[in-house]
N, C-alpha and C positions, 0 to 999 in steps of 0.2 A: 432546816430541812431534816427529814427523818433519816435516822441511821438504821442500818440493818440490825435486826434482833432487838430493837427497842420496844416493839409492841408484841407481846406474847399473850395469846389466849389458848384455850384448849385445842382448837383446831390447828393452829400454827405449831404448837408443841408436838401434837400427835403426828402431823405430816413430816416434820423434821426428823422425828425418831423412826418413822416408818419407811424412810428412804435412805437405807444405810450406805448406798453407793454414791449418794450426793450427786445424782445425775438428773438429766431432763429427758433424754431420749427414751421413749417407750413407757414412761411413767404416767400413771393416772393423774397425779398431781406433780408436775415437774418441780424439782428442787428450787429452781429460780423463781417460780411462782410463789413458793412458800417464803423465800427470802424477801420477795416484794411485799407479801402480806405482813411480814414481821416489821415492816416500816410503818404499818398502820393503814395500808390501802384497804378499801372495802371490797374491791373487786379487781379481777384481772380479766381483760378482754379475751373472748374466746379465740380470736385469731392469734393472740400471743401464746396461749396455752397449746393450741394445735401446732403452731410452728415449733415450739420448744419440744413437744412430743416427737416431732419429726427429726429432732436433733439440730435445728437451726439455732444459731447464736442470736438471741433477741435480748438486747440490753435495756435496762430501765434507766432513764436519765432524769435528773432533778436539777436543772440548770437555774431554776428560779424558785422563790419561796411560794409562789402561787400554785396550788395543786392542778389548776387547769393548764398549766404550762409543762407539767410532767408528761413524759411520753416514753413509749417503748420503740426502740430503733430496730428495724428489721435489716437483714443483710442486703436486701434490695435497695435500701435507702428510704423506703416508706416508713411511716410512723403511725402509731396508734396513740392518740392523746387521751389522758385521764380527764374525767370531768367531776367537778365538785361544785355544787350550786352556790355555796357561800363565796368561793373564790371568783366565780363568774359574776356574782352581784357586786363584789368589791371592785372589779375591773370596770364594770358599767358605771359605778358611782365615781370612781377616779377619773373616768373620761367624761363626766358630766352628762351621762345619758339618763333619760327619763322614760319610764314605762308609759305605754298608752293605756286606754281604758280597759283593754283586754289583759293587761298585765305583761305585755311583751315590749321588747325594745324594737320598734319598727325599722330602724336603720342600723341595727346591730349594736354591739357594745364597744367596738373598736379593739385595738391591740392592747396587750398587757403593757402597762406603763413601766414595768421593771425590765422586761427582756424583749419586748416587741413582738411576742408571739401573736399571730393572727388566728390561730386555730383554738379558739376558746370554748367551743361547744363539744369538745371531745370527739372521739371516733377515729376511724382509719383514714389516713390521708396518703394516697399513692404518691410516689416520687414526682410524677408529672404535674401534680396539683399542689405541691408544697408551697408555692408562692402565691396561691390564689386564696381569696376569701372563701 
């Protein structure tokens, strides 16, 4: 799993230096977003950035080695899952799924074999939908 400050590029370095207060609330690029990018993430969902700008504590969780299982936890209990195509394909293969002629998995890919995560397609999942496919 990626550690903070492991991945530094020009953008990450610039944003860390341009936020001397090390805060999220009211910032164009919240400090927590930059810390997440320093782990090597390619994007931060808009709902995460907006919540952090409002001052909400949104934490990034990496409970499994598969990037599709990483998520941001909102104070409400909702989550926004990260998506990475290679990780998605690995789960499909591990679950014995086969693509159809259109290149899709018609019956889905199943849960992560490592942690059991069922939200493999990324995106925002409200608390009341947490246990649904």
